[in-house]
C-alpha positions in Angstrom: 0.1 -0.1 0.0 1.4 3.3 -0.9 1.2 6.5 1.0 -1.0 9.2 -0.4 0.7 12.7 -0.8 -2.1 15.3 -0.4 -2.0 19.1 -0.7 -4.6 21.1 1.2 -5.3 24.9 0.6 -7.9 27.5 0.5 -7.6 29.9 -2.6 -9.5 32.6 -4.3 -10.7 32.7 -7.9 -7.1 33.8 -9.2 -5.3 30.9 -7.0 -4.3 33.6 -4.4 -3.3 32.1 -1.1 -2.3 34.9 1.2 -0.7 38.3 1.5 2.0 39.5 3.9 2.4 35.8 5.3 -1.3 35.7 6.3 -4.2 33.7 4.7 -6.7 35.7 2.6 -9.7 34.5 4.6 -10.5 32.9 7.8 -13.6 30.6 7.3 -14.6 28.5 10.2 -16.0 25.6 8.3 -12.7 25.6 6.3 -10.6 25.4 9.5 -12.7 22.6 10.8 -12.2 20.6 7.5 -8.5 21.2 7.8 -8.5 19.9 11.2 -10.5 17.0 10.4 -8.5 16.0 7.5 -5.1 16.6 8.9 -5.5 15.5 12.6 -3.6 12.2 13.2 -1.3 12.7 10.0 1.9 14.3 9.2 1.7 17.8 8.0 4.5 19.4 6.0 5.0 23.2 5.7 7.5 25.9 4.8 9.1 28.2 7.5 6.9 31.0 6.8 3.7 29.0 7.1 5.1 27.8 10.5 5.8 31.3 11.5 2.4 32.6 10.5 0.7 29.8 12.4 3.1 30.5 15.4 3.2 27.1 16.9 2.9 23.3 16.0 -0.3 22.0 15.2 -1.7 19.6 17.8 -2.2 15.8 17.3 -0.2 16.0 14.2 3.4 15.5 13.3 4.6 18.8 12.1 7.6 18.9 9.7 9.1 22.4 8.8 11.1 22.9 5.6 13.6 25.7 5.6 17.1 26.5 4.0 18.4 27.8 7.5 20.6 25.1 8.8 20.3 26.5 12.5 16.4 26.9 12.4 14.7 25.6 15.4 10.9 25.2 15.6 9.3 24.1 19.0 7.5 20.8 18.6 8.5 20.2 14.9 10.9 18.1 12.9 13.1 20.7 11.0 14.4 19.6 7.4 16.0 21.4 4.6 14.2 20.1 1.6 10.8 18.8 0.5 12.5 15.4 -0.4 13.9 15.2 3.2 10.4 16.1 4.6 8.8 13.4 2.7 11.5 10.9 3.5 11.0 11.8 7.4 7.4 11.6 6.8 7.1 8.0 5.2 9.0 6.9 8.4 6.0 8.0 10.4 3.1 7.9 8.3 1.5 5.0 6.6 -1.6 6.5 5.0 -1.6 10.2 4.1 0.8 12.9 4.2 -0.7 16.6 4.1 1.4 19.5 2.5 -0.1 22.6 4.0 1.8 25.5 2.4 3.0 27.9 1.7 3.4 28.9 -2.0 7.1 27.8 -2.4 6.3 24.3 -0.9 3.1 24.0 -3.0 5.0 24.7 -6.2 7.3 21.8 -5.5 4.8 19.5 -4.1 2.3 19.9 -6.9 4.7 17.7 -9.1 4.4 14.8 -6.9 0.9 15.1 -5.2 -1.8 12.4 -5.6 -4.7 14.3 -4.2 -5.6 18.2 -3.6 -8.1 19.4 -1.0 -9.0 22.8 -2.3 -11.4 25.5 -0.6 -12.1 27.6 -3.7 -13.4 31.0 -2.5 -15.4 32.9 -5.1 -14.0 36.4 -6.0 -10.6 37.9 -6.1 -8.4 39.1 -3.3 -5.2 41.1 -3.1 -2.5 38.4 -2.7 1.3 38.1 -3.0 1.3 34.1 -2.6 -0.3 31.9 -5.2 -1.2 28.3 -5.8 0.5 26.8 -8.8 -1.6 26.0 -11.9 -2.3 22.4 -12.0 -5.8 22.0 -13.8 -4.1 19.9 -16.6 -2.6 17.5 -14.3 -5.6 16.8 -12.0 -9.4 16.3 -12.2 -12.0 17.3 -9.7 -13.9 14.4 -8.2 -16.0 16.1 -5.6 -17.4 19.7 -4.9 -19.7 20.9 -2.1 -20.7 24.4 -2.3 -21.1 26.3 1.0 -21.1 30.0 2.3 -20.8 31.9 5.5 -21.5 35.6 6.4 -18.5 36.7 4.4 -17.7 34.2 1.7 -19.3 31.9 -1.0 -16.8 28.9 -1.4 -16.7 25.3 -2.6 -14.9 22.4 -1.0 -13.2 20.3 -3.7 -11.2 17.3 -4.0 -8.9 16.7 -7.2 -7.0 13.5 -8.0 -4.0 13.1 -10.4 -4.9 12.2 -14.0 
């Protein structure tokens, strides 16, 4: 049985992810979905994503990727490449590894990911970090439309072609 490598992200209509190291939106239902999907699994993130969260995520093995050889991240495994992160992750995880951001890590992981969990928020927002174009490599297998007081969005799942 092989391990599934999944990417999870919330993006706008232009694939915007964030601005100034912050998410573009805070959607309670999306945060609950993120927690439900990732709890009990390994999560892989870049240094900037870790710093924007400000702590390790509970009930998950946290792996932080950074080029800084001296970097320390409390409660996390620190590695220096996505390959090294996945190598460590497969020693721990037997089912599904989640890549949780940010833009640089997504750009690398999109080449090897099996599944994408994308929350697609209607509209365009000012962003300086973007999710990579990938529509030609994946097909959508499910979509659930939803909304809250501030946003209309769809929870989507994509699989590699």
